[in-house]
KENU-846275 format. One line per 5 residues: number of its first residue (from 1); for each residue y, z, x of C-alpha. Coordinates in Angstrom, 1 decimal, always signed. Last residue first. Layout:
% residues N
NUM	Y Z X; ... .
***
This chain:
% residues 703
703	-6.4 +7.1 +44.9; -5.1 +3.5 +44.9; -6.8 +1.6 +42.1; -9.1 -1.2 +43.2; -8.0 -4.8 +43.3 .
698	-9.9 -7.7 +41.6; -10.1 -5.5 +38.5; -12.8 -4.1 +36.3; -12.6 -2.7 +32.8; -15.9 -1.7 +31.2 .
693	-16.6 -1.3 +27.5; -19.7 +0.3 +26.0; -22.0 +0.2 +23.0; -25.1 -0.1 +25.2; -24.7 +0.3 +29.0 .
688	-24.0 -2.9 +31.0; -26.5 -3.6 +33.7; -24.6 -5.5 +36.3; -24.7 -9.0 +37.9; -22.8 -10.2 +41.0 .
683	-22.5 -6.5 +42.0; -19.6 -4.2 +41.3; -17.6 -2.3 +43.8; -17.1 +1.2 +42.5; -13.4 +1.9 +42.1 .
678	-13.8 +4.9 +39.7; -17.2 +6.3 +39.3; -19.9 +5.3 +36.9; -21.7 +6.9 +33.9; -18.8 +7.6 +31.6 .
673	-20.0 +5.2 +28.8; -16.3 +4.2 +28.4; -16.3 +2.9 +32.0; -12.8 +2.2 +33.3; -11.8 +1.0 +36.8 .
668	-14.8 -0.8 +38.2; -13.9 -3.0 +41.2; -14.6 -6.7 +41.2; -15.1 -9.0 +44.2; -15.4 -12.7 +43.4 .
663	-17.3 -15.0 +41.1; -17.5 -14.2 +37.3; -19.9 -11.4 +36.4; -23.4 -11.9 +35.1; -24.3 -9.2 +32.5 .
658	-27.7 -7.6 +32.2; -27.9 -5.7 +29.0; -28.6 -2.1 +28.0; -29.5 -2.1 +24.3; -27.7 -0.8 +21.2 .
653	-25.5 -3.9 +21.1; -21.7 -4.3 +21.3; -21.6 -4.7 +25.1; -18.0 -5.5 +26.3; -17.0 -6.5 +29.7 .
648	-13.2 -6.8 +30.4; -12.2 -8.3 +33.7; -8.8 -8.1 +35.4; -7.0 -10.3 +37.9; -4.5 -8.5 +40.1 .
643	-0.8 -9.1 +39.7; +0.3 -5.5 +40.2; -2.5 -4.6 +42.6; -2.6 -7.6 +44.8; -5.8 -9.5 +44.3 .
638	-4.9 -12.6 +42.2; -7.6 -14.9 +41.0; -6.8 -18.6 +41.5; -4.9 -20.5 +38.8; -4.0 -23.1 +41.4 .
633	-1.6 -20.6 +43.0; -1.0 -18.0 +40.3; +1.2 -19.1 +37.5; -1.2 -18.1 +34.7; -1.8 -14.6 +36.0 .
628	-5.5 -14.1 +35.4; -7.5 -12.3 +32.7; -11.3 -12.6 +32.7; -13.0 -12.0 +29.4; -16.6 -10.8 +29.0 .
623	-18.7 -10.9 +25.9; -21.8 -9.2 +24.3; -22.5 -9.2 +20.6; -24.1 -12.6 +20.0; -26.7 -12.0 +17.4 .
618	-24.1 -12.3 +14.6; -23.4 -15.9 +15.7; -19.9 -16.8 +14.7; -18.3 -17.1 +18.1; -21.5 -18.5 +19.6 .
613	-21.4 -21.6 +17.4; -18.3 -22.9 +19.1; -19.8 -22.6 +22.6; -19.2 -19.5 +24.8; -18.8 -20.1 +28.5 .
608	-21.8 -19.2 +30.7; -22.2 -16.0 +32.7; -25.4 -14.9 +31.2; -23.7 -12.2 +29.2; -21.3 -14.7 +27.6 .
603	-18.0 -15.6 +29.3; -14.4 -16.0 +28.2; -11.4 -17.1 +30.4; -8.0 -15.7 +29.3; -5.0 -17.1 +31.1 .
598	-1.9 -14.8 +31.2; +1.8 -15.8 +31.4; +4.1 -13.2 +33.0; +6.5 -15.7 +34.5; +6.3 -17.9 +31.5 .
593	+6.4 -21.6 +32.3; +2.8 -22.1 +31.3; +0.4 -24.9 +31.5; -3.0 -24.5 +29.8; -6.1 -25.0 +32.0 .
588	-8.0 -22.0 +30.7; -6.7 -20.9 +27.3; -3.5 -18.9 +27.0; -3.0 -15.3 +26.1; +0.1 -14.6 +24.2 .
583	+2.9 -12.9 +26.2; +4.1 -9.6 +27.4; +1.3 -7.4 +26.0; +0.6 -5.8 +29.3; -2.9 -5.9 +30.7 .
578	-2.3 -8.9 +32.9; +0.6 -7.1 +34.6; -1.7 -4.3 +36.0; +0.2 -1.1 +36.8; +1.6 -0.1 +33.4 .
573	-1.5 -1.0 +31.5; -3.6 +0.7 +34.2; -1.5 +3.9 +33.7; -2.2 +3.7 +29.9; -5.9 +3.6 +30.6 .
568	-5.7 +6.7 +32.7; -3.5 +8.5 +30.3; -5.8 +7.8 +27.4; -8.7 +9.2 +29.4; -6.8 +12.3 +30.3 .
563	-5.9 +12.9 +26.7; -9.5 +12.4 +25.8; -10.6 +14.9 +28.4; -8.2 +17.4 +26.7; -11.1 +18.4 +24.4 .
558	-9.1 +20.9 +22.3; -11.0 +23.8 +20.6; -8.1 +26.3 +21.1; -5.7 +23.5 +20.4; -6.8 +23.1 +16.8 .
553	-4.2 +20.6 +15.6; -2.9 +21.6 +12.2; -4.4 +19.4 +9.4; -7.3 +21.5 +8.1; -5.7 +24.6 +9.6 .
548	-3.0 +24.6 +6.9; -0.5 +22.4 +5.2; -3.2 +20.4 +3.5; -1.5 +18.2 +0.9; -1.6 +14.9 +2.6 .
543	-5.1 +15.6 +4.1; -6.5 +12.3 +2.9; -9.6 +11.7 +5.0; -10.9 +15.3 +4.8; -14.1 +15.2 +6.9 .
538	-13.7 +18.6 +8.4; -10.2 +17.7 +9.6; -11.4 +17.2 +13.2; -9.3 +17.1 +16.4; -10.9 +15.5 +19.4 .
533	-8.0 +16.4 +21.7; -6.2 +13.0 +22.1; -7.3 +12.1 +18.6; -5.0 +14.8 +17.3; -1.9 +12.9 +18.1 .
528	-3.0 +9.7 +16.4; -3.0 +6.7 +18.8; -1.0 +3.5 +18.6; -1.4 +0.4 +20.8; +1.2 -2.3 +20.6 .
523	-0.3 -5.8 +20.8; -2.9 -7.5 +23.0; -5.9 -5.2 +23.2; -6.4 -2.8 +26.1; -5.2 +0.4 +24.4 .
518	-7.1 -0.1 +21.2; -10.3 -1.2 +23.0; -10.0 +1.9 +25.2; -9.5 +4.4 +22.3; -12.5 +2.9 +20.5 .
513	-14.7 +3.2 +23.5; -13.6 +6.7 +24.4; -14.3 +7.9 +20.9; -17.7 +6.2 +20.8; -18.7 +7.9 +24.1 .
508	-17.6 +11.3 +22.7; -19.7 +10.7 +19.6; -22.8 +9.8 +21.7; -22.3 +12.9 +23.9; -22.1 +15.2 +20.9 .
503	-25.2 +13.6 +19.5; -27.1 +14.1 +22.7; -25.7 +17.7 +23.1; -27.0 +18.7 +19.6; -24.7 +21.6 +18.5 .
498	-23.6 +19.8 +15.4; -20.6 +19.5 +13.2; -20.4 +17.1 +10.3; -23.2 +14.9 +8.9; -25.9 +14.5 +11.5 .
493	-27.4 +11.2 +12.8; -24.4 +9.6 +14.5; -22.2 +10.4 +11.6; -20.8 +6.9 +10.9; -17.6 +5.6 +9.5 .
488	-16.7 +2.2 +8.1; -14.2 +4.0 +5.9; -14.6 +2.5 +2.5; -13.9 +5.3 +0.0; -10.4 +5.8 +1.1 .
483	-8.7 +8.9 -0.1; -8.8 +10.6 -3.6; -11.9 +11.0 -5.7; -13.2 +14.1 -4.0; -12.9 +16.1 -7.2 .
478	-9.1 +15.8 -7.1; -8.2 +19.3 -6.0; -7.3 +18.4 -2.4; -9.8 +20.9 -1.0; -12.6 +18.7 -2.3 .
473	-11.7 +15.9 +0.2; -14.9 +15.6 +2.2; -15.2 +11.9 +2.9; -18.6 +10.3 +3.5; -20.4 +9.1 +6.6 .
468	-18.9 +11.9 +8.6; -19.0 +12.8 +12.2; -18.0 +9.6 +14.0; -14.9 +8.8 +12.0; -14.3 +12.5 +11.9 .
463	-13.5 +12.5 +15.6; -11.1 +9.5 +15.2; -9.3 +11.3 +12.4; -10.4 +9.9 +9.0; -7.8 +8.2 +6.8 .
458	-4.1 +8.1 +6.4; -2.7 +10.0 +9.4; -3.9 +7.2 +11.7; -7.2 +6.0 +13.2; -8.4 +2.7 +14.7 .
453	-5.0 +1.4 +15.8; -3.3 -1.8 +16.9; +0.4 -2.3 +16.0; +0.6 -6.1 +16.0; +4.0 -7.4 +16.8 .
448	+3.6 -6.8 +20.6; +2.7 -10.4 +21.2; +6.1 -11.5 +20.0; +6.5 -13.4 +16.7; +8.1 -16.8 +16.0 .
443	+5.9 -19.4 +17.7; +2.9 -17.2 +17.9; +2.9 -16.7 +14.1; +1.2 -13.4 +13.6; -2.1 -13.5 +11.5 .
438	-4.3 -15.9 +13.4; -2.7 -14.7 +16.6; -4.3 -11.3 +16.0; -3.4 -9.9 +19.4; -6.1 -11.2 +21.7 .
433	-8.5 -8.3 +21.0; -8.1 -9.0 +17.3; -9.1 -12.6 +17.8; -12.0 -11.5 +20.1; -13.4 -9.4 +17.3 .
428	-13.2 -12.1 +14.7; -14.8 -14.7 +17.0; -17.4 -12.3 +18.4; -19.1 -11.9 +15.0; -18.8 -9.6 +12.1 .
423	-20.5 -6.3 +11.4; -22.4 -4.4 +14.0; -21.9 -1.1 +12.1; -20.1 +1.1 +14.6; -18.8 -1.4 +17.1 .
418	-18.0 -4.4 +15.1; -17.1 -2.7 +11.8; -14.9 +0.0 +13.3; -13.2 -2.6 +15.6; -12.7 -5.1 +12.8 .
413	-11.5 -2.5 +10.3; -8.8 -1.1 +12.6; -7.7 -4.6 +13.8; -7.5 -5.8 +10.3; -5.4 -2.7 +9.4 .
408	-2.6 -4.0 +11.6; +0.5 -1.8 +11.3; +3.4 -4.2 +11.8; +6.1 -4.6 +14.4; +9.3 -6.3 +13.4 .
403	+11.3 -8.6 +15.7; +10.7 -11.7 +13.7; +10.7 -10.9 +9.9; +7.7 -9.6 +8.1; +4.8 -11.8 +7.0 .
398	+2.1 -10.9 +9.5; +0.4 -8.4 +7.1; +1.8 -8.9 +3.6; -0.7 -7.3 +1.2; +1.4 -6.5 -1.9 .
393	+0.9 -9.7 -3.7; +0.1 -7.8 -6.9; +1.0 -4.1 -6.3; -0.7 -1.6 -4.1; +1.7 -1.7 -1.1 .
388	+1.1 -3.4 +2.2; +2.7 -4.1 +5.5; +3.3 -0.6 +6.9; +6.3 -2.0 +8.8; +7.8 -1.1 +12.1 .
383	+11.4 -1.5 +13.2; +12.5 -0.6 +16.7; +16.3 -0.2 +16.5; +19.1 -2.4 +17.7; +19.5 -4.0 +14.2 .
378	+20.1 -0.5 +12.8; +23.4 +0.1 +14.5; +25.2 -3.3 +14.3; +23.8 -4.1 +10.8; +23.0 -7.8 +10.3 .
373	+19.2 -7.6 +10.7; +19.0 -4.5 +8.6; +21.1 -6.1 +5.8; +18.8 -9.2 +5.9; +15.8 -7.0 +5.5 .
368	+17.4 -5.1 +2.7; +18.4 -8.2 +0.8; +15.0 -9.8 +0.9; +14.5 -12.7 +3.4; +10.9 -11.7 +4.3 .
363	+10.3 -12.1 +0.6; +7.9 -10.2 -1.7; +7.7 -11.3 -5.4; +9.0 -9.1 -8.1; +8.3 -11.9 -10.6 .
358	+11.5 -13.6 -9.6; +13.1 -12.7 -12.9; +11.7 -9.1 -12.5; +13.9 -8.7 -9.4; +12.8 -9.1 -5.9 .
353	+10.3 -7.2 -3.7; +11.2 -6.7 -0.1; +11.2 -2.9 +0.0; +7.9 -2.7 -1.9; +6.4 -4.8 +1.0 .
348	+7.2 -1.8 +3.3; +4.7 +0.7 +2.0; +6.2 +3.3 +4.4; +8.8 +1.9 +6.9; +8.3 +3.0 +10.5 .
343	+11.7 +3.5 +12.0; +13.5 +3.3 +15.3; +15.5 +5.1 +18.0; +16.4 +8.3 +16.2; +19.4 +9.8 +18.0 .
338	+20.1 +12.6 +15.4; +23.5 +11.9 +13.9; +23.9 +8.2 +14.8; +20.4 +7.0 +14.4; +19.3 +9.1 +11.4 .
333	+22.7 +8.6 +9.8; +22.5 +4.8 +10.2; +19.2 +4.8 +8.3; +20.7 +6.7 +5.4; +23.7 +4.4 +5.3 .
328	+21.4 +1.4 +5.1; +19.4 +3.0 +2.3; +22.4 +3.9 +0.2; +23.9 +0.4 +0.7; +20.6 -1.2 -0.3 .
323	+20.7 +0.8 -3.5; +24.2 -0.3 -4.2; +23.3 -4.0 -3.5; +20.3 -4.0 -5.9; +17.2 -5.8 -4.8 .
318	+16.0 -2.6 -3.1; +15.2 -1.2 -6.5; +13.2 +2.0 -5.8; +9.6 +2.1 -7.0; +8.1 +4.8 -9.3 .
313	+4.9 +6.8 -10.0; +3.5 +7.5 -6.6; +0.9 +4.7 -6.4; +3.5 +2.6 -4.5; +3.5 -0.6 -6.6 .
308	+4.4 +1.5 -9.7; +6.8 -0.2 -12.0; +8.3 +2.4 -14.2; +8.1 +3.3 -17.9; +10.7 +3.9 -20.6 .
303	+11.8 +0.3 -19.8; +8.7 -1.0 -21.8; +8.3 -4.8 -21.5; +10.7 -5.0 -18.5; +8.8 -2.2 -16.8 .
298	+11.5 -0.5 -14.8; +12.3 -0.9 -11.0; +14.3 +2.1 -10.2; +17.8 +2.9 -8.8; +20.1 +0.9 -11.2 .
293	+18.1 +1.6 -14.3; +17.8 +5.3 -13.8; +21.5 +5.9 -13.0; +22.3 +9.5 -11.8; +19.7 +11.2 -14.0 .
288	+16.7 +9.3 -12.5; +18.3 +9.2 -9.0; +18.6 +13.0 -8.7; +16.2 +15.7 -9.7; +15.0 +14.7 -13.2 .
283	+11.4 +15.9 -13.2; +8.3 +13.7 -13.7; +6.8 +12.4 -16.9; +8.3 +9.0 -16.5; +6.7 +8.7 -13.1 .
278	+7.3 +10.5 -9.7; +10.7 +12.2 -9.1; +9.7 +12.4 -5.4; +11.2 +9.0 -4.7; +9.9 +5.5 -4.0 .
273	+10.0 +2.7 -1.5; +12.6 +4.2 +0.8; +10.1 +6.4 +2.7; +10.9 +6.7 +6.4; +8.6 +7.4 +9.3 .
268	+10.8 +8.2 +12.3; +10.5 +6.6 +15.7; +11.5 +8.5 +18.9; +11.4 +6.9 +22.4; +10.2 +9.2 +25.1 .
263	+11.5 +9.5 +28.7; +11.3 +13.3 +28.9; +15.1 +13.5 +28.3; +14.6 +11.5 +25.2; +12.1 +14.0 +23.9 .
258	+14.5 +16.8 +24.6; +17.3 +14.9 +22.8; +15.1 +14.3 +19.8; +14.4 +18.0 +19.6; +18.1 +18.9 +20.0 .
253	+19.0 +16.7 +17.1; +16.3 +18.2 +15.0; +17.5 +21.7 +15.8; +21.1 +20.8 +15.0; +20.3 +19.3 +11.6 .
248	+17.8 +22.0 +10.6; +20.4 +24.6 +11.5; +21.1 +26.7 +14.6; +23.3 +29.6 +15.5; +20.6 +32.1 +15.0 .
243	+17.1 +30.6 +15.2; +15.8 +29.7 +11.8; +12.8 +27.7 +13.3; +13.5 +24.7 +11.1; +10.5 +22.6 +10.2 .
238	+10.6 +23.3 +6.4; +14.4 +22.8 +6.4; +13.9 +19.1 +5.8; +16.3 +16.8 +7.5; +18.8 +15.4 +5.0 .
233	+19.4 +11.6 +4.9; +16.8 +10.6 +2.3; +17.4 +13.4 -0.2; +14.7 +13.3 -2.8; +11.7 +12.2 -0.7 .
228	+8.0 +12.4 -1.7; +6.1 +11.2 +1.4; +6.4 +14.5 +3.2; +3.0 +14.7 +4.9; +2.5 +18.3 +3.7 .
223	+3.1 +17.6 +0.0; +2.4 +21.1 -1.0; -0.5 +23.2 -2.3; -0.6 +26.3 -4.6; -2.8 +24.3 -7.1 .
218	+0.1 +24.3 -9.6; +2.4 +23.2 -6.9; +0.2 +20.3 -6.1; +0.2 +18.9 -9.6; +4.0 +19.4 -9.9 .
213	+4.6 +17.1 -6.9; +6.4 +18.7 -3.9; +9.9 +17.6 -3.5; +11.2 +16.1 -0.2; +13.9 +16.6 +2.3 .
208	+13.6 +13.8 +4.9; +11.4 +14.5 +7.9; +8.6 +11.9 +7.4; +5.9 +11.6 +10.1; +7.2 +11.2 +13.6 .
203	+6.3 +8.2 +15.7; +6.4 +9.1 +19.4; +7.0 +6.4 +21.9; +6.4 +6.6 +25.7; +2.9 +8.1 +25.7 .
198	+1.3 +8.3 +29.1; -1.3 +10.6 +27.7; -0.3 +13.5 +30.0; +3.3 +12.8 +29.0; +2.5 +13.6 +25.4 .
193	+0.7 +16.8 +26.5; +3.7 +17.8 +28.6; +6.1 +17.3 +25.7; +4.3 +20.0 +23.6; +4.2 +22.5 +26.5 .
188	+7.8 +21.7 +27.4; +9.0 +22.8 +24.0; +10.9 +20.2 +22.0; +8.0 +20.0 +19.5; +8.4 +23.7 +18.9 .
183	+12.1 +23.5 +18.4; +11.5 +21.1 +15.5; +9.2 +23.6 +14.1; +5.5 +24.3 +13.6; +5.4 +26.9 +16.4 .
178	+8.8 +28.1 +17.5; +8.6 +31.8 +16.5; +5.0 +32.0 +18.0; +6.2 +30.9 +21.4; +4.5 +27.6 +22.5 .
173	+1.6 +27.8 +24.9; -1.0 +28.7 +22.3; -0.3 +25.6 +20.1; -1.4 +26.4 +16.6; +1.6 +25.1 +14.6 .
168	+2.6 +22.6 +17.3; +1.2 +19.2 +16.3; +0.8 +20.1 +12.7; +4.5 +21.0 +12.2; +6.1 +17.9 +13.7 .
163	+3.4 +15.6 +12.5; +2.3 +13.0 +15.0; +1.8 +9.3 +15.6; +1.6 +8.5 +19.3; +2.9 +5.0 +20.2 .
158	+2.2 +3.3 +23.6; +4.8 +0.7 +24.6; +4.0 -1.4 +27.6; +4.9 -4.9 +26.3; +7.7 -3.3 +24.3 .
153	+9.4 -2.1 +27.5; +11.1 +1.1 +26.4; +14.8 +1.6 +26.9; +15.4 +5.4 +26.8; +17.0 +7.0 +23.8 .
148	+20.5 +6.6 +22.5; +22.9 +9.5 +22.7; +23.9 +11.1 +19.4; +27.1 +10.0 +17.7; +29.7 +12.8 +17.6 .
143	+29.3 +15.3 +14.8; +30.9 +15.7 +11.3; +30.5 +19.2 +9.9; +28.3 +19.4 +6.8; +28.8 +19.5 +3.1 .
138	+25.8 +21.0 +1.4; +23.9 +19.4 -1.5; +22.2 +21.4 -4.2; +18.7 +21.8 -5.5; +18.4 +23.1 -9.0 .
133	+17.5 +26.7 -9.7; +20.8 +27.9 -11.2; +21.9 +24.5 -12.4; +19.0 +23.9 -14.8; +21.0 +23.8 -18.1 .
128	+18.7 +23.4 -21.1; +19.5 +20.4 -23.2; +16.2 +18.5 -22.9; +16.6 +15.0 -24.3; +13.9 +13.6 -26.6 .
123	+11.7 +10.6 -25.7; +9.2 +12.8 -23.8; +8.5 +15.2 -26.7; +6.3 +18.2 -25.7; +8.1 +19.0 -22.5 .
118	+11.5 +17.9 -23.7; +13.1 +15.3 -21.5; +15.3 +15.6 -18.4; +12.7 +17.8 -16.8; +14.1 +20.4 -14.4 .
113	+13.7 +23.2 -16.9; +9.9 +22.5 -16.6; +9.9 +24.5 -13.4; +8.1 +22.8 -10.5; +9.7 +24.7 -7.7 .
108	+12.1 +22.2 -6.4; +13.8 +23.6 -3.3; +17.1 +25.2 -2.3; +20.1 +24.1 -0.4; +20.1 +20.6 +1.0 .
103	+21.8 +19.0 +4.0; +23.3 +15.5 +4.6; +23.2 +14.6 +0.9; +22.9 +10.9 +0.2; +20.6 +11.3 -2.8 .
98	+23.1 +13.9 -4.2; +21.0 +16.4 -6.1; +21.5 +16.4 -9.9; +22.5 +19.3 -12.2; +20.9 +18.7 -15.5 .
93	+22.7 +19.3 -18.8; +24.6 +16.0 -18.1; +21.5 +14.0 -19.1; +21.5 +10.3 -18.5; +18.0 +8.8 -18.9 .
88	+18.7 +5.2 -19.9; +15.7 +2.8 -19.4; +16.0 +1.3 -22.9; +13.2 +3.3 -24.4; +14.5 +6.2 -22.4 .
83	+17.7 +6.3 -24.5; +20.1 +9.1 -23.5; +23.4 +7.3 -23.0; +25.8 +8.4 -20.3; +27.2 +11.4 -18.5 .
78	+26.3 +12.4 -14.9; +26.4 +15.9 -13.6; +26.5 +16.1 -9.8; +25.9 +18.8 -7.2; +27.9 +20.9 -4.7 .
73	+27.9 +23.5 -2.0; +30.9 +23.6 +0.4; +30.0 +24.6 +3.9; +32.2 +22.0 +5.6; +35.7 +21.9 +4.2 .
68	+37.7 +21.2 +1.0; +41.5 +21.2 +1.3; +41.9 +18.0 -0.8; +38.9 +16.9 -2.8; +39.0 +13.1 -2.3 .
63	+37.4 +10.8 -4.9; +34.7 +8.2 -5.5; +32.6 +7.1 -8.5; +31.0 +3.9 -7.3; +30.2 +1.0 -9.7 .
58	+32.9 -1.3 -8.3; +35.4 +1.5 -8.3; +34.4 +4.2 -10.8; +37.1 +6.1 -12.9; +38.2 +9.4 -11.4 .
53	+35.7 +12.2 -11.2; +35.8 +15.1 -13.6; +35.7 +18.5 -11.8; +33.4 +21.3 -12.7; +34.2 +24.5 -10.7 .
48	+32.5 +27.8 -10.0; +28.8 +27.0 -10.7; +26.9 +30.1 -9.6; +23.7 +30.3 -7.6; +24.3 +28.0 -4.7 .
43	+24.5 +30.8 -2.2; +27.9 +29.7 -1.0; +29.3 +29.6 -4.5; +29.0 +26.3 -6.4; +31.1 +23.2 -7.0 .
38	+30.2 +20.6 -9.6; +31.5 +17.0 -9.4; +31.4 +15.6 -12.9; +30.7 +11.9 -13.6; +31.5 +9.8 -16.7 .
33	+30.2 +6.8 -18.5; +27.4 +6.0 -16.1; +26.1 +2.5 -15.7; +27.5 +1.8 -12.2; +26.3 +5.1 -10.7 .
28	+26.9 +5.1 -6.9; +28.3 +8.5 -6.0; +31.2 +9.1 -3.6; +32.8 +12.3 -2.4; +35.5 +12.5 +0.3 .
23	+36.2 +16.0 +1.7; +39.6 +17.3 +2.8; +42.8 +16.3 +4.4; +41.5 +14.0 +7.1; +37.9 +13.3 +6.3 .
18	+34.7 +15.3 +5.9; +32.0 +13.2 +4.2; +30.2 +13.9 +1.0; +27.7 +11.5 -0.5; +28.2 +7.7 -0.2 .
13	+30.5 +6.7 +2.6; +33.9 +5.5 +1.5; +34.4 +2.0 +0.3; +38.1 +1.3 -0.2; +40.4 +3.4 -2.4 .
8	+40.0 +7.0 -3.2; +41.3 +8.8 -6.3; +42.5 +12.4 -5.9; +40.5 +15.3 -7.2; +42.5 +18.4 -8.2 .
3	+40.8 +21.6 -7.2; +43.2 +22.7 -4.4; +41.6 +25.7 -2.7 .
***
C-alpha cells in the first residue's frame, strides 16, 4: 500500500471518507503544531505506520492516503504545547479517537494510561503510550443515502421515548439472540406494541459510541443511557446482535427501515453539549488531546478547568465554526446513512451559548441554530430541544427558534401538582391544557411546539410516580443523593409494591388520568415506553447506570391495558379534528380564517362560565371545556364524526361532584375512572368521579 500522504485542497469531510483513489482524512485542530495519522493492524493492536500530515488548511489537517480502502484502522497523534494552565493539553504519547469516526474499534476501560496527565500530578504530562488499548476509528464503505421516513402530521404526532436495549432485552416474543439489539427493535413483536399504542414517532435514546465514566467502571456499572459520547457519528456496538454479515451500522439502518415500513418516524437523542472525557481529571480520548481550547469552553480565569453547564464536567464550544462543522456533519450522517428523521438535543441551551466575551449567554440565533436552519438536509428534520442546562440563564423553555419542539417540564409539574397534590389553580392547569400559550409565542410558534409529558427517562416512571414518595437510587452508588429530589410523587398509602387491590386500582386510575391529559392537551404528547405496560424501576428515578432488570422493561409483568388505553385515546385524536393540535384554541366569539380553527368554551361544575377570580381560586378544581370547530355554521355544535364537538370534564377533587353539561346530546368516549361504557349517552347533569377525566363527543364512536 502506498504510504505517502498527498495534500488535499478544498474542504473534505471530517474524519475518513472513501474517495476516488483512496481515503481522505481530515482533522480540525487549528492550534496543533503537527498531526500524525497512525495506521493499525486489523485487530487494532499494533501500530504499523505513522504518517505526518501535510500542513493544515484553515485549521484542518487534511490529506489523501492513496490506495487505502474500507476496513483500515486508524487513530491520531497530535503535537503541540503541554500547558494545562493555558488550556493546552496536547500529548502525542496518547493515541486519539477521531471524533468524526463512522465506526469504532475497542472501548474505554478506565485505565489510567489514558490520562493525558500524571495520576498524582495533574499539571504534568503523562508520557506512557496508550495505543494498544486506546479506541480506534474504522474506515467504512460509503453507502447510498437512506430513504426518508413517513410524513407525520405534526398535529397528530404521538412520541414514544424508548431505549433500544431496555425495550427489547426481556421481550419473550423476540428471539433471545436479538433481544436488546437494533435487530430486536426491528422485530415485528416490538413494532406491534408501538402500533397498538397508535405511536407514529419513536424517540430513541442516544446511540452514538460513548465512554463509561471511571466512577461507574469502578462500581461495575456503565452509562446505560449513553449520554457520554466520544464518537458522535458512530453507532454504538453495544446494541449490535453480531449476526454474520451485519455490522452496527447496517443493523441500525435496517432497524430504522423496519420502523419506517411500519409507518413510524424515528427521532434520535443526540448529545453535542459535552463529551465523555468529563472534567480536567478525566481521560484524554479525543477532543481534549486534539485541540482542547478549540473544542471546549474553558474557564477564562483558570483555563486548566472547564465550564460545566452540563453537570458532566465539560461543554463543547458550539460558538466555534469548526465545532459547528463537526456537529453538522454528524447530524447529516445520521440522516443520510441511517434514515433518522429528526433529533432531540440534550441540554440544548448549552448549544446556543456564546463566547466568554458575550457572557456565554444563550441566543436563538446562535451559530449552530442558524447552520441547522440553512442546511438542506437537517433543516427538513424534526428538531426537539431539551430547553434547559444547569448554568446561569440555562432555563430557556419557549425561546428556541420557530419550527422547534421543546420538552415542557411546566406541563409535567403542573399536571403532577394539580392532580396528585392539589397544587395550583385552574388557570395554570388550563393554560397547560391549552398548549402553554404563555410560554410559546402564538404568533411565531405552532401549537405542537410544546412536548407534553408527565414521565420521561429522567425521573420516575409513571408507575413509580404513584408508588414512591421518595426516590430509591441506592444502586447508583451515590448514597441516594442523585436524581431529582422534588418529584411531586405520591405512594397512595403504601411505599412501593402492594397486594392491596384498592391501592392498585387507585394507582391504575391515576395512570390512566395522567396519560389521558397528556394525550388530549394541545401540543405534542410524549409517553415513555415502559409506561404503556406499567413498568416500575423500584423507585429509582435516575437509572442512567442500570443496564439490568431495573431499567429493562419487565414484559412478563406487563399490564397491556395501558397500551390499549393509549391507543384508544390516540385513535380519537386522529378521528376528531378538534382534538388535534392544528391551531391555537380561540375564545368564544373570535373570528378565524383557519380551516381547522377550534373555539374553547369553559364551564364550571354548575354550568356557568368561570369568572376571573375562579381561575386562581384553589377551591375551584372542577372544569369543563367544550371544543367546537370555529367555522361551523354560526358556531353551532358539529355532530358528524370528524368535525364533531368534544367535551372534556375534569374533576380534580377527592369527591364525586355533580356537573352540569352544556346543552345537546353528548356521548361518553373516555372515562379514566373506568366505570362507564363506551358511547353511553350522558344526561344533562352527571356525577363525575373523583380525580377523573371524561371525554365526550357530540357523535359516538363507530363500533
